[in-house]
C-alpha positions as CSV (number, residue, x, y, z in Angstrom):
1,M,52.1,8.2,-1.3
2,N,49.2,5.8,-0.6
3,M,45.7,6.5,-1.5
4,R,42.5,5.0,-0.2
5,F,40.8,2.9,-3.0
6,V,37.1,3.6,-3.2
7,T,34.3,1.2,-3.6
8,P,31.6,2.5,-6.0
9,V,28.5,3.7,-4.3
10,A,25.3,1.8,-4.9
11,L,23.3,2.7,-7.9
12,A,19.5,3.2,-8.1
13,L,18.3,1.0,-10.9
14,T,15.5,2.7,-12.7
15,L,13.3,1.4,-15.4
16,A,11.1,4.4,-16.2
17,L,11.1,4.0,-19.9
18,A,9.7,6.3,-22.5
19,G,8.0,5.9,-25.8
20,G,5.6,3.1,-25.3
21,A,8.2,0.7,-24.0
22,V,7.4,-2.0,-21.4
23,S,7.1,-0.3,-18.0
24,A,8.2,-2.1,-14.9
25,P,5.9,-2.3,-11.9
26,A,6.8,-0.3,-8.8
27,F,8.2,-2.2,-5.9
28,A,9.0,-0.9,-2.4
29,A,12.6,0.3,-2.5
30,K,15.0,-1.9,-0.6
31,K,18.3,-0.7,0.6
32,E,21.2,-2.5,-1.0
33,E,23.0,-4.6,1.5
34,K,26.7,-3.7,1.7
35,K,28.8,-6.8,1.3
36,G,32.4,-7.3,0.6
37,G,34.3,-4.3,-0.7
38,A,36.7,-3.2,-3.4
39,P,38.9,-6.0,-4.7
40,K,42.5,-6.0,-3.7
41,L,44.2,-4.2,-6.6
42,N,47.7,-3.6,-7.7
43,V,47.3,-0.1,-9.4
44,S,50.1,1.5,-11.4
45,P,51.9,4.4,-9.6
46,D,51.1,6.8,-12.6
47,V,47.5,5.9,-12.5
48,I,47.4,6.4,-8.7
49,K,48.8,9.9,-9.2
50,A,46.2,10.8,-11.8
51,L,43.4,9.4,-9.7
52,Q,44.5,11.4,-6.6
53,T,44.2,14.5,-8.8
54,A,40.7,13.4,-9.9
55,Q,39.6,12.9,-6.3
56,Q,40.9,16.3,-5.2
57,A,38.9,17.9,-8.0
58,I,35.8,15.9,-7.1
59,E,36.0,17.1,-3.5
60,K,35.9,20.7,-4.8
61,Q,33.0,19.8,-7.1
62,D,35.3,20.6,-10.0
63,F,33.9,17.9,-12.3
64,A,35.5,19.3,-15.4
65,G,38.9,19.0,-13.7
66,A,38.0,15.5,-12.6
67,K,37.2,14.5,-16.1
68,V,40.6,15.7,-17.3
69,A,42.4,13.8,-14.6
70,L,40.4,10.7,-15.3
71,A,41.3,10.9,-19.0
72,D,44.9,11.2,-17.9
73,A,44.5,8.1,-15.8
74,D,42.9,6.2,-18.7
75,S,45.9,7.1,-20.9
76,K,48.3,5.5,-18.4
77,A,46.3,2.4,-17.6
78,K,48.2,-0.8,-18.2
79,S,46.2,-3.5,-16.4
80,N,42.7,-4.6,-15.5
81,D,43.5,-3.5,-11.9
82,D,44.1,0.0,-13.3
83,K,41.0,0.0,-15.4
84,Y,38.7,-1.3,-12.6
85,Q,40.0,1.4,-10.2
86,I,39.6,4.2,-12.7
87,G,36.1,2.9,-13.5
88,A,35.2,3.0,-9.8
89,I,36.2,6.6,-9.4
90,K,34.5,7.5,-12.7
91,L,31.3,5.8,-11.4
92,N,31.3,7.9,-8.2
93,T,32.1,11.0,-10.2
94,S,29.2,10.3,-12.6
95,I,26.8,9.9,-9.7
96,A,27.9,13.1,-8.0
97,S,27.8,15.0,-11.3
98,K,24.6,13.3,-12.6
99,D,26.6,12.4,-15.8
100,T,24.8,9.4,-17.4
101,A,27.3,9.1,-20.3
102,M,30.2,8.9,-17.8
103,Q,28.2,6.4,-15.7
104,S,27.8,4.1,-18.7
105,E,31.5,4.4,-19.5
106,A,32.4,3.6,-15.9
107,L,30.2,0.6,-15.7
108,T,31.6,-0.8,-19.0
109,Q,35.2,-0.2,-17.9
110,M,34.6,-2.0,-14.5
111,L,32.6,-4.9,-16.0
112,D,35.1,-5.4,-18.8
113,S,38.0,-5.5,-16.3
114,G,36.6,-8.8,-14.9
115,L,37.2,-7.5,-11.4
116,T,33.7,-6.3,-10.4
117,P,32.8,-8.0,-7.1
118,P,30.1,-10.7,-7.5
119,E,27.8,-8.8,-5.1
120,Q,27.8,-5.8,-7.5
121,A,28.1,-7.5,-10.8
122,G,24.3,-8.1,-11.0
123,Q,23.4,-4.5,-10.4
124,F,26.1,-3.1,-12.6
125,N,25.2,-5.3,-15.5
126,A,21.5,-4.5,-15.0
127,V,22.1,-0.7,-15.2
128,A,24.6,-1.2,-18.1
129,A,21.9,-3.2,-19.9
130,E,19.3,-0.5,-19.4
131,Q,21.7,2.1,-20.7
132,A,22.6,0.0,-23.8
133,L,18.9,-0.4,-24.4
134,Q,18.3,3.3,-24.3
135,A,21.2,3.8,-26.8
136,K,19.5,1.1,-29.0
137,N,22.6,-1.1,-28.7
138,Y,20.5,-4.2,-28.5
139,D,23.2,-6.8,-28.7
140,L,25.1,-5.2,-25.7
141,A,21.8,-4.8,-23.8
142,I,21.1,-8.6,-24.3
143,T,24.6,-9.5,-23.2
144,R,24.5,-7.3,-20.1
145,A,20.9,-8.3,-19.1
146,R,21.8,-12.0,-19.4
147,A,24.8,-11.4,-17.2
148,A,22.7,-9.6,-14.6
149,G,20.2,-12.5,-14.7
150,A,23.0,-15.0,-14.3
151,A,24.0,-13.1,-11.2
152,G,20.5,-13.4,-9.8
153,Y,19.8,-9.7,-9.9
154,K,16.1,-8.6,-9.8
155,P,14.6,-10.9,-12.4
156,E,11.4,-8.9,-12.4
157,A,13.4,-5.9,-13.8
158,V,16.2,-7.5,-15.7
159,N,13.9,-9.6,-17.8
160,V,11.9,-6.5,-18.8
161,T,15.1,-5.0,-20.2
162,L,16.0,-8.3,-21.9
163,A,12.5,-8.5,-23.5
164,Q,12.8,-5.0,-24.9
165,A,16.2,-5.6,-26.3
166,F,15.0,-8.6,-28.2
167,F,11.9,-6.7,-29.4
168,G,14.1,-3.8,-30.4
169,K,16.4,-6.1,-32.3
170,A,13.5,-7.8,-34.0
171,G,12.2,-4.5,-35.3
172,T,9.1,-4.7,-37.5
173,A,10.4,-5.6,-41.0
174,N,9.4,-9.0,-42.3
175,P,8.4,-10.2,-38.8
176,S,7.3,-13.6,-40.0
177,V,10.8,-14.4,-41.3
178,E,13.8,-15.6,-39.2
179,P,15.6,-14.2,-37.4
180,Q,12.8,-11.7,-36.4
181,R,10.4,-14.5,-35.5
182,S,13.1,-16.1,-33.2
183,L,13.9,-12.8,-31.6
184,N,10.2,-12.1,-30.9
185,Q,10.0,-15.6,-29.3
186,Q,13.0,-14.9,-27.1
187,G,11.6,-11.5,-26.2
188,L,8.3,-13.1,-25.2
189,A,10.1,-15.8,-23.1
190,A,11.9,-12.9,-21.2
191,L,8.6,-11.0,-20.8
192,K,6.9,-14.1,-19.4
193,A,9.9,-14.6,-17.0
194,A,9.5,-11.0,-15.9
195,A,5.8,-11.6,-15.3
196,D,6.4,-14.8,-13.3
197,A,9.1,-13.0,-11.2
198,T,6.9,-10.0,-10.6
199,R,4.1,-12.3,-9.2
200,A,6.7,-14.3,-7.2
201,A,7.9,-11.0,-5.6
202,G,4.3,-10.1,-4.7
203,G,3.9,-7.4,-7.4
204,Q,1.1,-7.0,-9.9
205,V,1.9,-7.6,-13.5
206,P,1.0,-4.5,-15.6
207,A,-1.8,-5.4,-18.1
208,Q,0.3,-3.6,-20.8
209,W,2.9,-6.4,-20.7
210,Y,0.3,-8.9,-21.8
211,Q,-1.0,-6.5,-24.5
212,I,2.6,-6.2,-25.8
213,G,2.8,-10.0,-25.7
214,V,-0.4,-10.3,-27.8
215,S,1.0,-7.7,-30.3
216,R,4.4,-9.4,-30.7
217,A,3.0,-12.9,-30.9
218,A,0.4,-11.9,-33.5
219,T,3.0,-10.0,-35.5
220,A,5.3,-13.0,-35.6
221,K,2.4,-15.4,-36.2
222,L,3.2,-17.4,-33.0
223,P,0.6,-19.8,-31.7
224,E,1.1,-18.6,-28.1
225,V,-0.8,-15.4,-29.1
226,T,-4.0,-16.9,-27.5
227,E,-2.3,-17.6,-24.2
228,W,-1.1,-13.9,-24.1
229,A,-4.6,-12.7,-25.1
230,K,-6.1,-14.8,-22.2
231,S,-3.7,-13.3,-19.8
232,A,-4.3,-9.8,-21.1
233,Y,-8.1,-10.3,-20.6
234,Q,-7.6,-11.7,-17.0
235,A,-5.3,-8.7,-16.2
236,A,-7.7,-6.1,-17.7
237,P,-11.1,-7.7,-18.3
238,N,-12.5,-5.1,-20.8
239,G,-14.3,-5.4,-24.1
240,E,-11.2,-4.6,-26.1
241,N,-9.2,-7.5,-24.6
242,L,-12.1,-9.9,-24.9
243,R,-12.6,-8.8,-28.5
244,T,-9.0,-9.8,-29.2
245,L,-9.7,-13.3,-27.8
246,V,-12.9,-13.6,-29.8
247,R,-11.3,-12.5,-33.1
248,L,-8.4,-14.9,-32.5
249,F,-11.0,-17.7,-32.0
250,Q,-12.7,-16.7,-35.3
251,Q,-9.4,-16.7,-37.2
252,A,-8.4,-20.1,-35.8
253,N,-11.9,-21.5,-36.6
254,P,-12.9,-20.1,-40.0
255,N,-15.4,-22.9,-40.7
256,I,-17.7,-22.3,-37.7
257,S,-21.4,-22.2,-38.6
258,N,-23.5,-19.0,-38.7
259,R,-25.2,-20.1,-35.5
260,E,-21.9,-20.6,-33.7
261,N,-20.7,-17.3,-34.9
262,L,-23.8,-15.6,-33.7
263,D,-23.2,-16.9,-30.2
264,V,-19.6,-15.5,-30.3
265,L,-20.9,-12.1,-31.5
266,R,-23.5,-12.0,-28.7
267,L,-20.6,-12.3,-26.3
268,M,-18.9,-9.3,-28.0
269,A,-22.1,-7.3,-27.8
270,T,-22.5,-8.1,-24.1
271,S,-18.9,-7.3,-23.2
272,G,-18.6,-4.0,-25.1
273,G,-16.5,-5.6,-27.8
274,L,-18.5,-4.4,-30.8
275,V,-16.5,-1.3,-31.9
276,L,-16.6,-0.9,-35.7
277,A,-19.5,-0.6,-38.1
278,Q,-18.5,-4.0,-39.5
279,D,-18.9,-5.6,-36.0
280,Y,-22.5,-4.5,-35.7
281,L,-23.2,-5.4,-39.4
282,E,-21.7,-8.9,-38.9
283,Y,-23.8,-9.4,-35.8
284,A,-27.0,-8.3,-37.6
285,E,-26.1,-10.5,-40.6
286,M,-25.6,-13.7,-38.4
287,A,-28.9,-13.0,-36.7
288,S,-30.6,-12.5,-40.1
289,K,-29.2,-15.6,-41.6
290,T,-30.5,-17.7,-38.7
291,G,-33.9,-16.1,-38.7
292,I,-33.7,-14.2,-35.4
293,Y,-35.4,-11.0,-36.5
294,G,-35.6,-9.3,-33.1
295,E,-31.8,-9.4,-32.8
296,V,-31.3,-8.1,-36.3
297,K,-33.2,-5.0,-35.2
298,S,-31.6,-4.6,-31.8
299,A,-28.0,-5.1,-33.3
300,I,-28.6,-2.3,-35.8
301,D,-30.4,-0.1,-33.3
302,S,-27.5,-0.4,-30.9
303,G,-24.9,0.5,-33.6
304,R,-27.0,3.5,-34.6
305,S,-27.5,4.7,-31.0
306,K,-23.8,4.6,-30.4
307,G,-23.1,6.6,-33.6
308,V,-21.1,3.7,-35.1
309,L,-23.7,3.1,-37.8
310,N,-25.4,5.8,-39.8
311,G,-29.1,5.7,-40.6
312,S,-28.6,3.9,-43.9
313,Q,-26.0,1.3,-42.9
314,G,-27.5,-2.2,-42.4
315,G,-30.8,-1.1,-44.0
316,D,-30.8,-4.1,-46.3
317,L,-30.9,-6.3,-43.1
318,Y,-33.0,-4.0,-40.9
319,Q,-36.0,-3.3,-43.1
320,P,-36.9,-7.0,-44.0
321,A,-36.4,-8.0,-40.3
322,V,-38.6,-5.2,-38.9
323,A,-41.3,-6.1,-41.5
324,K,-41.4,-9.7,-40.1
325,I,-41.2,-9.0,-36.4
326,S,-45.0,-8.4,-35.8
327,G,-46.0,-11.6,-37.5
328,D,-43.2,-13.6,-35.9
329,K,-44.0,-12.4,-32.4
330,G,-47.7,-13.2,-33.0
331,S,-46.9,-16.8,-33.9
332,L,-44.9,-17.6,-30.8
333,G,-47.9,-18.6,-28.6
334,A,-49.0,-21.2,-31.2
335,A,-45.4,-22.3,-31.6
336,E,-45.1,-22.9,-27.8
337,A,-48.3,-25.1,-28.0
338,D,-46.9,-27.0,-30.9
339,A,-43.5,-27.5,-29.2
340,K,-45.2,-29.1,-26.2
341,K,-47.0,-31.6,-28.4
342,A,-44.0,-32.3,-30.8
343,A,-42.1,-35.6,-30.7
344,T,-38.7,-33.8,-30.7
345,G,-37.4,-30.6,-29.3
346,K,-36.8,-28.9,-32.6
347,I,-39.9,-26.6,-32.5
348,A,-39.1,-25.8,-28.9
349,A,-35.5,-24.8,-29.8
350,A,-36.6,-22.6,-32.7
351,T,-39.2,-20.9,-30.4
352,A,-36.6,-20.4,-27.7
353,D,-34.3,-18.8,-30.3
354,A,-36.9,-16.3,-31.2
355,Y,-37.6,-15.4,-27.5
356,L,-33.9,-15.0,-26.9
357,G,-33.7,-12.6,-29.9
358,Y,-36.6,-10.5,-28.4
359,G,-34.9,-10.4,-25.0
360,D,-37.5,-12.6,-23.3
361,Y,-34.9,-14.6,-21.4
362,A,-37.2,-16.5,-19.0
363,K,-39.4,-17.9,-21.8
364,A,-36.3,-18.6,-23.9
365,V,-34.8,-20.7,-21.0
366,A,-38.1,-22.6,-20.5
367,M,-38.3,-23.5,-24.2
368,F,-34.6,-24.5,-24.4
369,E,-35.2,-26.8,-21.4
370,L,-38.2,-28.3,-23.1
371,A,-36.1,-28.9,-26.3
372,K,-33.4,-30.6,-24.2
373,Q,-36.0,-32.8,-22.5
374,K,-37.6,-33.9,-25.8
375,G,-34.3,-34.5,-27.5
376,G,-33.4,-34.6,-31.2
377,V,-31.4,-31.3,-30.9
378,D,-27.8,-30.4,-30.5
379,A,-27.3,-30.5,-26.8
380,D,-24.1,-28.4,-26.9
381,E,-25.9,-25.6,-28.8
382,I,-28.9,-25.7,-26.5
383,N,-26.7,-25.6,-23.3
384,T,-24.7,-22.7,-24.8
385,R,-27.9,-20.8,-25.5
386,I,-29.3,-21.5,-22.1
387,G,-26.1,-20.1,-20.7
388,I,-26.5,-17.0,-22.9
389,A,-30.1,-16.5,-21.9
390,K,-29.2,-16.9,-18.2
391,A,-26.2,-14.5,-18.5
392,L,-28.2,-11.9,-20.3
393,G,-31.0,-12.3,-17.7
394,G,-28.5,-11.7,-14.9
395,D,-28.3,-15.2,-13.5
396,N,-24.6,-15.7,-13.7
397,V,-24.4,-18.8,-11.5
398,S,-26.8,-20.8,-13.6
399,A,-25.2,-19.4,-16.7
400,K,-21.8,-20.8,-15.7
401,A,-23.3,-24.2,-14.9
402,A,-24.9,-24.3,-18.4
403,F,-21.7,-23.3,-20.2
404,Q,-19.7,-25.8,-18.1
405,S,-21.9,-28.6,-19.4
406,V,-21.0,-27.9,-23.1
407,Q,-18.9,-30.9,-24.1
408,A,-16.9,-30.7,-27.3
409,G,-15.5,-29.0,-30.4
410,S,-15.8,-25.3,-31.3
411,R,-19.0,-25.1,-29.1
412,K,-16.8,-25.9,-26.0
413,Q,-14.4,-23.1,-27.0
414,I,-17.3,-20.7,-27.4
415,A,-18.6,-21.7,-23.9
416,D,-15.1,-21.2,-22.5
417,L,-15.0,-17.7,-23.9
418,W,-18.3,-16.9,-22.2
419,L,-17.0,-18.5,-19.0
420,A,-13.9,-16.2,-19.2
421,Y,-16.3,-13.2,-19.4
422,L,-18.5,-14.5,-16.5
423,A,-15.4,-15.0,-14.3
424,T,-14.9,-11.3,-14.3
425,K,-18.5,-10.7,-13.2
426,A,-18.3,-12.8,-10.0
C-alpha cells in the first residue's frame, strides 16, 4: 500500500528571548516561498506501516497515539531515508500539537539525515539553533547557527543566536583568560554581523545590542569596547551611554591634566552623566584645583539639589570656594582691563576661565578670543573652552566649529566627545 510522503510545513522562526538575552528587532513577516518539495525517498516497508498509523492518529487529533506510532517507526528505521521521513511527520505532528520537545527532536532527525532540501536547511537549522540555545547546549547552537548562516538564512536573526551561544559558552568566570576572551570576541563579531544585516534589511538595530557589546568587550578587556560604546551612544544618545564613553576615555588616558579632566567632567554635567556622589565631587575637585570657584559651588549645589550629595559632602571644597567668590568676581573688571594691555593672552585666558565658571558665557567667549588673538596660550585648550562656552550658551553651530578646530592629542579626543554630544542636539 502506497502512502503520500509529506513535506514538513513551514516553521515560524521566533526570537523572543527571555532573561535579558539579546532581543531581535521586529521585521514585517514574509511568507516563506514554497520551493521544491520532499526529497525522493526509499522508505522501508515497516516504517511506512508505522507512519501510516501515526498519520491516521494525527488526523483524529490523537497525538498520544501518534507519538506511540512514531516511536515504533523510529525503532524500525534502517536508513537516512527512513529517518528523514519519520522526522518530517514528527515535525508536522509537533506543530499541530504545539510540542516543542518533539519539534526539536524532529529537526535534529531531519538535519542529521543529510536529506533536508537546501531551501529548508537554513530555516530548520536556524530554529534548531534557537532551541539548542534555549537548552543551553551552546556548542550545538553554534553548529546549527553556522549551518543556517552558510545557507544564507536571515543573517539578522541567525547571527543573534550565534552571538548568544558564544556569550553563553564564554560565561563569566575568568573572562580575561582564553578561551573565554576568544569566545567573547567571536560573539561580538556575530553581534556586529547581526547589526550590519539588520541595517541592510532596513531595520533599526536595538540600542541594547550595543550595550551588550560594551559589556562583553569591557569584561573581556577588548580594545573594541570604545567602538561599541560609540555605537551605543549613537543609538541611544543619553547621559548614561555618554558617561560610558567618557569613563573609557579617562581609563585610556590616566595622565590627562586636571584642566583636561575638568573639560571632560563638564561634558558629563551637561549631558546628564553625573550620577554618583563621586562624580560630583570629582567635578568640584577639578574646578577647585584649577581655581574656578564659581564652578566648585555650582557642581556641589547641583549634586545636593539632586539628592546625590548630602549637606556635608564636598564641604571641604565648597566652603573655601564660596569664601573666595565675592572677591574673585570683584576683580574680574580689572582683570579684563589688564588682559587688554598684556603682551600675551594668559591674563585673558584666566579671566575667561573665571567667567565660564560663573556661567557668563558671552564674556568668557570674548576673553578667550582675545587670548587667542594675543597668543602665548594653548590654542587647543582655548578652542575647546570656546566650544564649551558656546555649547553651554546654546550656540551649537559655533560650538561645533570651535571643537572641530582642536588639533591634537587628548585635547582632540575631548573635543570629539563634545562633538558626539552636539551631534545629538542638531
